[in-house]
Every structure is written in structure tokens, then in C-alpha cells.
C-alpha positions in Angstrom: 0.0 0.0 0.0 2.8 2.4 0.8 4.3 1.9 -2.7 1.1 2.8 -4.5 0.7 5.9 -2.3 4.2 7.1 -3.1 3.7 6.4 -6.9 0.4 8.3 -6.7 2.0 11.3 -5.0 4.8 11.4 -7.5 2.2 11.3 -10.3 0.3 14.2 -8.8 3.5 16.2 -8.3 4.5 15.6 -12.0 1.0 16.5 -13.2 0.9 19.7 -11.2 4.5 20.6 -12.3 3.7 20.1 -16.0 0.4 22.1 -15.7 2.2 25.0 -14.1 5.0 24.9 -16.7 2.8 24.7 -19.8 0.4 27.2 -18.3 3.1 29.8 -17.9 4.3 29.1 -21.4 0.8 29.7 -22.7 0.5 33.0 -20.8 3.8 34.2 -22.1 2.7 33.6 -25.7 -0.7 35.3 -25.1 0.4 38.5 -23.3 2.6 41.0 -25.3 5.8 42.1 -23.7 6.8 45.7 -23.4 10.1 44.8 -25.1 8.5 43.2 -28.1 9.2 44.9 -31.5 6.6 46.7 -33.4 3.6 44.5 -34.3 1.3 44.6 -37.2 -2.4 44.6 -36.4 -5.3 43.8 -38.7 -6.2 47.3 -39.5 -3.3 49.5 -38.3 0.2 49.2 -37.1 0.8 49.9 -33.4 3.8 50.1 -31.0 2.4 49.2 -27.7 -1.1 50.8 -27.7 -0.4 53.8 -29.9 -1.1 53.6 -33.7 1.7 54.8 -36.0 0.7 58.1 -37.7 2.2 58.6 -41.1 3.7 62.0 -40.4 6.5 63.4 -42.6 9.0 62.8 -39.7 7.8 59.1 -39.3 8.1 58.5 -43.1 11.6 60.1 -43.1 12.7 57.3 -40.7 12.2 54.6 -43.4 15.2 55.2 -45.7 16.9 51.8 -46.2 16.6 49.2 -48.9 14.9 46.8 -46.5 12.6 49.5 -45.1 11.8 52.1 -47.7 8.6 54.2 -47.4 7.8 56.6 -50.2 5.1 59.3 -50.7 3.3 59.4 -54.0 0.4 61.7 -54.4 -0.2 62.0 -50.7 -0.2 58.2 -50.2 2.5 56.2 -48.5 4.0 53.1 -49.9 6.4 50.6 -48.4 8.4 49.7 -51.5 11.7 48.4 -50.1 11.0 44.8 -51.0 10.3 45.8 -54.6 13.4 48.0 -55.2 15.7 45.3 -56.4 13.1 44.1 -58.9 12.4 47.6 -60.4 13.0 47.5 -64.1 14.6 51.0 -64.0 17.0 49.8 -61.2 16.8 50.0 -57.5 18.3 53.5 -57.4 15.2 54.9 -59.0 13.3 53.9 -55.9 15.9 54.0 -53.1 16.8 57.6 -53.8 13.3 58.6 -52.7 13.1 56.5 -49.5 11.6 58.6 -46.7 10.7 61.3 -49.2 8.0 62.4 -51.7 8.6 60.7 -55.0 5.4 61.9 -56.7 7.1 63.8 -59.6 9.6 61.0 -60.2 6.8 58.4 -60.3 4.6 60.5 -62.6 7.3 61.3 -65.0 9.3 58.0 -64.7 12.3 60.1 -63.7 11.9 62.4 -66.7 11.5 59.5 -69.2 7.8 59.3 -69.7 5.1 57.8 -67.5 4.5 54.5 -65.8 2.1 52.0 -67.3 -1.3 51.1 -65.7 0.3 47.8 -64.7 3.0 49.8 -62.7 0.2 51.9 -61.1 -1.7 48.7 -60.1 1.5 47.1 -58.7 2.2 50.3 -56.7 -1.2 50.0 -55.1 -0.2 46.6 -53.6 2.5 48.4 -51.5 0.1 51.1 -50.1 0.2 51.4 -46.3 -1.8 54.6 -45.7 -2.3 58.3 -46.4 0.1 61.0 -45.2 -1.2 62.2 -41.9 -3.3 59.1 -41.3 -2.8 55.8 -39.5 -1.2 52.8 -41.2 -3.9 50.8 -42.9 -2.1 47.8 -44.3 -1.5 44.8 -42.0 1.4 43.5 -44.0 3.4 46.0 -45.9 5.9 44.4 -48.2 3.9 41.2 -48.8 3.5 41.7 -52.5 5.2 38.8 -54.4 6.5 39.5 -57.8 5.8 37.1 -60.6 8.0 36.4 -63.6 5.4 38.2 -65.7 6.4 41.6 -64.3 9.0 42.4 -67.0 10.4 45.6 -68.5 7.7 45.8 -71.1 5.0 45.9 -68.4 6.4 49.3 -67.4 7.1 50.8 -70.8 4.5 53.1 -72.2 
């Protein structure tokens, strides 16, 4: 009888220990940490509880090839992931990271105008309006297909 009691107590202790361990792991996954990086919500991007407002100073922070935001006609686009695939070369995009590239986009850098396909592609990188909150849950999720070739952008 003593042996069964000891085995039973050990079983209960192991069960309680596992319950506490897995319960704490679940709570850690569910509650956001103060030190977690910026997270993307379903309708707006937030750091902590504050939504990011697309001010000129906020846009100006995004100036790298991996994090390039550009203003075109009062709208903000996150185009860093597309820069290397741009038919005119990445410099055409990267030189306007954090800035207003409206004239450059509308005039194709002084070489004409972009095609409707290019305008449609740009829309997939839209994250919000200048002065507004970020609207896109996943900027930079646009995948490029092999059909996006130089002739798609020539008009």
C-alpha cells in the first residue's frame, strides 16, 4: 500500500508541475511584452497601444533598402521589398526612401510615364495616407511574378 501511495503522490506532483510549466508558457505567448518589437495589427500598425501616424517625420525614418517608405500623391507606400526588382534599377526607388517621389513616379524620372500595370503594382504596396494611420496589416507582402517584366512598365 505504501508503494502505491508514493507512486500516486509522484504522479500528482509531476502532473501539477507540468500544468504550471505549460500554463506559464501559454500565458507568455498570449500577453505581449513591453520589449517586443513593433507588431502589425489587422487594420493598423501599433507600437504598444499607440497607432503609428504617417507624419513626414515618421516617413523620413524609413530610408533603407529593406525599409523604404515613399510618398506618391499623398499616399505612403512601403516599397523596399520591390526596389531590387524595379526595371529601372533599385536606385530609381531608393533615392526617394523617406521622401516624396510623386514627380519621379509620374514622369518616370523624366523618361515618360508609368504603365497602368505599374500603377496597379504600386497599389499593392500602399500602407496609408500621409497624416493618417497605417492601414495595411502587412506592408511588403507583394510577391513578384515572372510576368512583371520591363515591357510591363514601358509606355
